[in-house]
C-alpha positions in Angstrom: -2.9 -22.6 10.4 -2.3 -22.4 6.2 -5.2 -21.8 4.2 -4.8 -22.7 0.2 -7.0 -20.1 -1.3 -5.8 -17.6 1.0 -1.8 -17.8 0.1 -2.5 -17.9 -3.5 -4.3 -14.6 -3.7 -1.7 -13.2 -1.3 1.0 -14.3 -3.2 -0.3 -12.4 -6.1 -1.0 -9.8 -5.0 2.8 -9.4 -3.4 3.9 -10.5 -6.9 1.5 -8.2 -8.7 3.9 -6.2 -11.6 4.5 -3.5 -9.6 5.5 -5.1 -6.5 7.9 -7.4 -7.9 9.4 -4.8 -9.8 10.1 -3.0 -5.8 11.2 -6.6 -4.9 13.5 -7.4 -7.5 15.4 -4.0 -7.5 17.4 -4.3 -4.4 18.7 -8.2 -5.1 19.6 -7.0 -8.5 21.5 -3.7 -7.4 23.0 -6.3 -4.7 24.1 -8.9 -7.4 25.2 -6.0 -9.5 27.6 -4.5 -6.9 29.1 -7.9 -5.8 30.0 -8.3 -9.6 31.6 -5.6 -10.2 33.6 -5.2 -6.6 34.8 -9.4 -7.4 36.1 -8.3 -11.2 38.0 -5.4 -9.5 39.4 -6.3 -6.2 39.0 -10.3 -7.0 37.7 -12.5 -3.8 37.7 -10.0 -0.6 36.6 -11.6 2.5 36.4 -7.7 4.4 34.3 -6.9 1.6 31.9 -9.6 1.4 31.3 -8.9 4.8 31.1 -5.0 4.3 28.9 -5.4 1.4 26.7 -7.8 3.0 26.1 -6.5 6.4 26.0 -3.4 5.6 23.6 -3.6 2.6 22.1 -6.9 2.3 21.2 -7.3 5.7 20.9 -3.7 6.8 19.1 -2.0 4.2 17.9 -4.8 1.5 15.7 -7.4 4.2 14.1 -4.8 6.4 13.0 -2.9 3.1 11.5 -5.7 1.6 10.4 -6.7 4.8 8.1 -3.9 4.7 7.0 -4.3 1.2 5.9 -8.0 2.0 5.2 -7.7 5.1 2.8 -4.7 5.2 1.5 -5.9 1.1 0.0 -9.0 2.2 -2.9 -7.2 4.2 -2.5 -3.4 4.8 -3.8 -2.8 1.2 -7.4 -4.9 1.7 -7.8 -3.1 4.5 -7.1 0.3 3.5 -9.8 -0.5 0.2 -11.9 -2.3 2.2 -12.0 -5.4 0.5 -11.2 -7.1 3.3 -14.9 -7.5 4.2 -15.3 -10.1 1.2 -11.9 -12.3 2.9 -13.5 -12.0 6.3 -17.3 -13.1 5.0 -15.7 -16.4 4.3 -15.7 -19.5 6.5 -12.0 -18.9 7.7 -11.1 -19.0 11.0 -9.1 -15.4 11.5 -5.8 -16.8 12.5 -5.6 -18.8 10.0 -5.5 -15.8 7.6 -2.8 -14.0 9.9 -0.7 -17.4 10.2 -1.3 -17.5 6.0 -0.4 -14.2 4.5 2.7 -14.5 7.2 3.8 -17.5 5.2 3.6 -16.1 2.3 5.1 -13.0 3.1 7.9 -15.0 4.9 8.7 -16.9 1.7 8.5 -13.9 -0.5 11.2 -12.2 1.7 12.9 -14.6 2.3 13.1 -15.8 -1.7 14.5 -11.9 -2.1 16.3 -11.8 0.2 18.3 -15.1 1.9 18.7 -16.3 -1.6 20.5 -13.4 -3.3 22.9 -12.6 -0.4 23.6 -15.8 -0.5 24.6 -15.5 -3.9 26.1 -12.1 -3.4 28.3 -13.3 -1.1 29.7 -16.5 -3.3 30.5 -14.1 -6.0 32.5 -11.7 -3.2 34.4 -14.1 -1.4 33.4 -17.8 -2.8 32.4 -18.3 0.9 35.4 -18.1 2.4 35.4 -18.3 6.5 31.5 -19.3 5.7 30.8 -15.7 5.6 28.2 -16.0 2.5 26.5 -18.6 4.5 26.6 -16.8 7.9 24.6 -13.7 6.0 21.9 -15.5 4.3 20.9 -17.8 7.3 21.1 -14.4 9.5 18.8 -12.5 6.1 16.0 -15.7 6.5 16.1 -15.4 10.2 15.5 -12.2 9.9 12.7 -11.9 7.2 10.7 -14.1 9.1 10.4 -11.7 12.5 10.7 -8.5 10.4 7.8 -9.8 8.7 5.7 -10.2 11.2 6.1 -7.0 12.8 5.7 -5.2 9.1 2.3 -7.4 9.0 1.2 -6.2 12.1 1.7 -2.6 11.3 -0.3 -3.3 7.9 -2.9 -4.8 10.9 -2.8 -1.5 13.0 -2.2 1.8 10.7 -3.2 2.9 7.0 0.4 4.5 7.0 2.2 0.6 7.6 4.5 1.6 5.1 5.4 5.2 6.7 5.6 3.5 9.4 8.1 0.3 8.3 10.2 3.2 6.9 10.6 4.9 10.1 11.5 1.9 11.7 14.0 0.3 9.0 15.4 3.5 8.5 15.1 5.4 11.3 15.6 3.4 14.3 17.6 0.3 13.4 19.7 2.8 10.9 19.9 6.1 12.2 19.4 5.4 16.0 21.0 2.2 15.9 24.6 4.3 15.2 23.9 6.7 16.9 21.9 5.9 20.4 23.9 3.3 22.5 22.4 0.3 23.5 19.9 0.9 20.6 21.8 -1.3 18.4 20.9 -4.2 20.8 16.7 -3.5 19.9 17.1 -4.6 16.5 16.0 -7.1 14.2 19.1 -6.8 12.5 21.1 -7.3 15.7 19.0 -10.6 16.6 19.9 -11.9 13.1 23.7 -11.0 13.2 23.9 -13.1 16.0 23.3 -16.4 14.1 25.8 -14.8 11.3 28.6 -14.7 14.3 27.6 -18.1 15.5 28.0 -19.6 12.2 30.8 -17.8 10.4 34.6 -18.4 10.6 36.3 -17.2 13.9 37.9 -14.1 12.3 35.3 -13.5 9.6 35.0 -9.9 11.4 31.0 -10.3 11.9 30.1 -9.1 15.3 26.2 -8.7 17.1 25.3 -6.3 19.7 23.2 -9.5 21.3 24.8 -13.1 21.8 22.9 -16.2 20.1 20.5 -17.5 22.8 19.9 -13.7 23.5 18.9 -13.3 19.7 17.1 -16.4 18.9 15.0 -15.3 21.9 13.9 -12.1 21.0 13.5 -13.2 17.2 11.2 -16.1 18.5 9.1 -13.1 21.4 8.6 -10.8 18.6 7.7 -12.9 15.1 4.9 -14.7 17.7 4.0 -11.8 20.2 3.5 -9.7 16.3 1.5 -12.3 14.6 -0.4 -13.1 17.6 -1.3 -9.5 18.1 -2.1 -8.9 14.3 -4.6 -11.8 14.7 -6.3 -10.1 17.5 -6.7 -6.9 15.5 -8.1 -9.0 12.7 -10.3 -10.6 14.7 -11.6 -6.8 16.3 -12.8 -5.9 12.9 -16.5 -6.9 12.8 -19.0 -7.3 9.1 -22.3 -5.7 9.0 -24.3 -7.8 10.4 -21.9 -9.4 13.3 -23.0 -9.6 17.2 
């Protein structure tokens, strides 16, 4: 399930100078906004829910998921260096699960933790809002990483496809097309937040908890399975 060498190389690639700056930019902006709001208005549950829901979960988590998920394997396929990895005696499904675990870890580090800190800054975790959104960010990170990792194996334009999904489908269509919001990882993760937060916290999801968990699981497992299948379809010269 996990290969240490593949994991170490993937982590090094994701935390390279350029990607590290991209990964840190949105969490830093979230924390800055949180500090400014807290100093201006004091502890405010409504502001906490709006910032964590409208910025952290709706924008920061999917965008960082795009960077980590596609970056875990996409560049190796694009530049052809994946052939060196595939030539090693490592099962290809192990390569995929290793890269997924690293992508999930990186995404959670740069989303769930800053979300929790920002929530505490904004409202001191009143009505469990900070913990609720941090949990939603964590579970959404798993599904986003799997889906965007899959995109990295099927297209050279994985980043563009990821941005289209995150910004067009979830953000634009989700606000304009009735029912479209229910078909988004954001809403599935939000079902977790709704259950954790205290009643009256103002956190509502388009899907119920059971449906959210099932859909998150199906998306994660399905994307991981198909990514492994796509990787196995890549053949090296001399392979039968």
